[in-house]
C-alpha positions, 0 to 999 in steps of 0.5 A: 720456630724452633729453626730460629733457636737454633739459628739464635744459638750458632749466632751466640757460638759466633759471637763468642768464638768470632774473637779468636777467628778474626784475630781480634783478641787484642783489642781486649773491649771488642773481644769482651763485648762479643764475648759476652753477647754471645753468652747472652744470646746462647743463653736465651735462647737456650732458655726460650726452647726450654719455654717453647719445649715446655708449653708443648708438653 
């Protein structure tokens, strides 16, 4: 199950950096949407990983 969390974290990171990779930073709404949702996805992946680690201890 940990590989899904790693994949989710990578998707969150990709959402954060994608406005600069694809060059749509001039569209402010789309840029902030991508960055904010990327941060949310990354935080939830880290939180879920921490919860699973605590349950296995």
